[in-house]
C-alpha positions, 0 to 999 in steps of 0.5 A: 856217088860211089864208083862201080868198083866201090859198089862191087867191092863192098858187095863182094866183101859182104857176099863172101864174108871176107872181113868177118872176124878180121882185125888186120889186113895185109895188102899185096902192093905192086904199085899197079892200078889194081893193087893201088885201087885196092889199097886206097879202097880198104884204107877208106874202109878200115875205120868203118869196118874196124881193121888195121891195114898194112902193105907188102911190096916185093922187089924181084930185082929183075927190072933194074931202075924200073923195079926201084921206081915201083918200090919207091912209089909203093913207099910214097903211096903208103906214106900218103895214106898213113899205112905201114909197109914192109918192103922185101928185095929178093934175087928172084933170078937166082932163086929160079935158077936154083930151083929149076923153075921160071922167074914167074913161078919163083916170084909167085912162090916167094910172094905167097911165102912172104904174104903168109909170114906177114899175115901170121905176124899180125894174125890177119888176112891177105888181100890181093888185087885179082879182078874179074879180068884176071879170072877171065884170063885164067879161065881161058889160059887153063882151058887151053892147057886142058885143065879140069873143072878145078882149073876152070874155076879160075880165081876163088874170091876167098881161099884160106887167109886170102881175100880178093875184094875186087874179084867182080871188078873189070879192069876198066872199072879199076882205071875209072876208080883211079881217075875219080880219086886222082890216083897215079900208078906204075906199069910193069913193062913186062906186062906189055910183053907178048913173050909170055903166054898169059900176056898174049891172052890179055893183050891179043886173045881177049881183045879179039874176042871182044871185037869179033864175038862178045863185047862183054866177054870178060864179064861173061867168062868171070860169070862162068868161072863163078858158076863152075866154082859152085859145081866144084864145091858141090862135087867136092862135098860128095867126096868121102874122107877115106883111104880105103881102096875098096871105097875109092874104087866104087866111086865115079872117077869125078869123085875119085880124082877129087879124093886123090887131090884131097889126100895129096893136099895139092894139085895133081897133073892129069898124068899123075891123077891117071897113074894113081887111078890105075893103081887103085883100080888094079886092086894090087899093091904098088906105088906111084912115085915122083908126085908133087912136093916129094910125095909118094903113093902106096897101095898096101893092105887095102889102103892108099897112102899118099905121103912124103917119100921115106927119110934117109936111114935112121942113124944110131943115136944114144938116148937120154932122159927127155926129148931125143929128136931123130932127124927125119923120124920124129921124137923119142922121149924118155921119162921116169914114171910116177905111176904105171902109164897106159900102153899103146903101140907108141909106148914101151915101159921098161924096168928102171934097171935098164937106165943103168945101161946105155940105151940107143935107137937104131934102124932095123937090121937083117936078122933082128929078132926078139921076144915081145912081152907075152909073145914068142920070139920072132924076127922083126921081119916076121912080126911086121909081116904078120901085123900087115904093116905097110912094106914102105914102113917096115925098115923105118921102125925104130929099134931100142937097144941096150948093151947090144940087146933089143929091149923094145921095138915099135910098134911091138912093145918091150921085150919080155926080159925088159918089160916093167910089169906092174911097177913104175918104170922108164916110159919110152914114147915115140912121136913119129913124123906124120908120114910115118904114123901107122 
């Protein structure tokens, strides 16, 4: 007879399509009851479902002999189940100090980095042992922090390469499964400490709610999170894919805020979201800096750009045939044409005689001017302003020079005197970094 865990996990795998097209699963194995039951369950399913299985264990080097005990237990369990395991040891305390973050944040970041590297190695997915109990704790924790709907959705059953087969299982069902299958497990002593807010939710708040309000509160909160995920998905589907400020201003805030998170491709705090929204609604050009991940937002010429902050100054660099990697800016490729190439803002075709001169790339300088092919001579500053290029990018556009003369400037093309015309010539192609694309 199947246990409650097996029934719920099988149902979750099917409901959320967690194993569709999957040939390999990496299990995050701490050695605790949740991850041990997940590994054992998937080990029994691998032949039936047709996937291979490995495990990953990270020793944070924070708990001395206890951490070594956990590592050895994980190795022994995998040996007994005939599963390969990758074990990593990282000085999380040192990493946290260097990054200025908590041990918990540094540990989580490193775990997920390793998960993604391991999944890429096998071309598979990562199974983590999050449960309905974890989802309930996360919902309460985020509610008390003032999170919006996305935060109250707690832990999604499936996100990208991550699957969570135990997401509908309660902690008691995990322990029952371990008992039924004779599985031992280890306990991280820090999980029993009330020094951490999340632990207090699990050890104090939820037991109080069970005793005084609803014995089934964990399952109820997990159901609420599932319902909220449906609402969040519906709202997100209504968000237009646009950076047009006029379109964004016309949206209700609920959709506008989601558009901002989509553009940033990461979570934004309430304060950051409000700052971006104020910029949009002002109808004026401006910027919001210090966003997560080194991002900056700029409103210019009716568009909102959220991208990496500008790189350092473009250092002058000689150009050779082939690829020329420009640190922070991208790649400038020089090639000899066999026939005339099509032209666009990132291509400049120069006369072959130019190759006899020394070509270099540099940043725009005050007073720079030249005559683009077929146009009157103007300063680069005037050309950029007339083209309504974002002010944040105007000083970051590469200038190509030969013997002290500007022979091309992106995106305005070759100079009148250096342009190749109808005959094959030297093709200079600029491949800018994503945040420098016009």
